[in-house]
N, C-alpha and C positions, 0 to 999 in steps of 0.2 A: 395530414401525413406528409412526410417528406422522405426523400432517398438520401442516405448518407453512406459515403465510402470512408470507413474508419481504418486507421492503421493501429491494430491492436496486437501487442506482443510480436511486432515485426511482420504481421500478416494483414493483408487487405481483407476487410470484412464489410459486406453490404447489409444495411438494414433499412427498413422502411418503418419510421416511427413519427409520432408527434414531436415537433421540435422542442417542446418543453420537457420531454422525457429525460429524467436524470440518467447520467452515465451508468449508475449502479444497476438500474432496471434494464437498460440496453444490454449490459454485460450478463446479468443473471437470467433474465426472462427470454431475451432474443438470441443470445449467443451461447447460452448454457455454460458460461464461465462463472461458476458458483463459489470460487475461492474468496471473492470479495463479498463481505457480509453486510447485511442490513442490521444496524444496531438501533439508531435513534431516529433517523430520517431528518434531522435538523443540523447536521454537521457538528455535533457536540461530542461524539464518543470516539470517533476515529476508526471504527470497525470497517468502514467502507473505503479506506484510504487506497488510492492508486496513484501512479505517476502520470501526469499529463505534461508532455514535453519535458520530462525529467523532474518535474516539481510535484511534491506530494500534495494531493488535493482529496477533499472529501467527495466522493463520487455521488453521494445521495443529494448534493446540493448544486451540482454542475450540470446544466442541461446539455444534451447532445448537440444542440445547435451552437454551443460555445467551443466545441472541440476544434473545428476547422481541420487543418492538416497536421495538427500536433499528434505525436504518437502517444497512445495509452499503453502503459505497462501495468499488468495485474500481477497478483502473486504467482499465477501460473506461468507468467513470462519472465519472472525475475531471473530464473536460471532453469535450464532443461532438466538438470539432475538433482536439484535441491542442494547444489554446492556453492551457492553465493556465500560470501563470508558472513553475512548476517544470519543466514539460515544455519550455517555450520555452528556459529557461536550460540544460536538459540538452543541447538541440540546439546552442545557442550555444557551449557549452564542449566539444562533441563527447565527452560522457561515455561513450557506448556503446562497448563493444568487443564481447564476445560477446552482451551484453544480457540474459543470463538473470536476473540479480539486479535488474535496473534498475526493474522495476515495483515491487518491494518497496522499493527505495531511494527512488523517487519518492513513494510513498505514505507512507513514514516522514517524509520531508522536508516534504511538504505538510501533514501533520498538525501537525508541529513548527512550521512557519511560521504556521499558523493561531493558535497560542498565543504565539508569540515572533516578532513581526514584524521585530526588529532584532537578530539573534543575534550573539554573539561567536564567534570561532573555537573557543574552548574549549567553548562550549555546543553548537556543531555537532558537534564531536568526541564529546562525551559522548552525545548523542542518537543519533548514527549508528553508535556503536561496535559494536552488536550486528548491524549489517547487513554481511554479508560479500560482498566483491567479489573473485571469484577472479582477475579480470584486473588488480586493483590500481589502479583509477581513483580512488582516495580523494582525491587532490589536486584533480582535476577536479570530483568530487562536491562538495567543500567550496566551490570557486569557483562552481559552479552554484547552490548554495544561497544564497550571498551575493548573486549576481545576481538570483535569484528574489525574495529579500527586497526588493531595490531595485525590482524591477518591481511587486511588490505594494504598495510604499509610495509609488509614483509617482502 
C-alpha cells in the first residue's frame, strides 16, 4: 500500500492503495466517483475514459502510480451543471439510450475537441473508433460532436 495525493476534478484527494491499482478502481471504489464505468477491463471499449493531464485515457489500464501530479478529470468534473458543450450536444441529439458507455464517449469527445476545434467526419470517426456503444448510437454521437464543436467555436 502507498499513499497518493491526487488532483481529481480540481480537488485534492488522498487515498491509500496498492500502486498497481487502476485509476478506475481508485475512482469508483475508494472515492465513490461512479460516473466512470467498468466495461472490459482491457482498455478496448472506452467506457472508463477519463482525462489525465487533459488527455483521454482508459482508466482501467492506467495504474494510480503513473498519475503523479497530473490532474484527473472525470465525467463528474467535466462541468458543474452539465453545461459543457459536449454534454449539451449529447442532449440535443438524444444520444443516450442505455447510457452505459456515454460518460466515456463524452470524455473522449471533449478531450478531442480541446485539440481539434473543427474536426472532419473522418477525424471524428478515427478518434471515436475505440469507444464502443452497444446501442449503436454512432450516427448521433458524430452529429453531437459536430454540434459541440460549433458551440465551442461560437
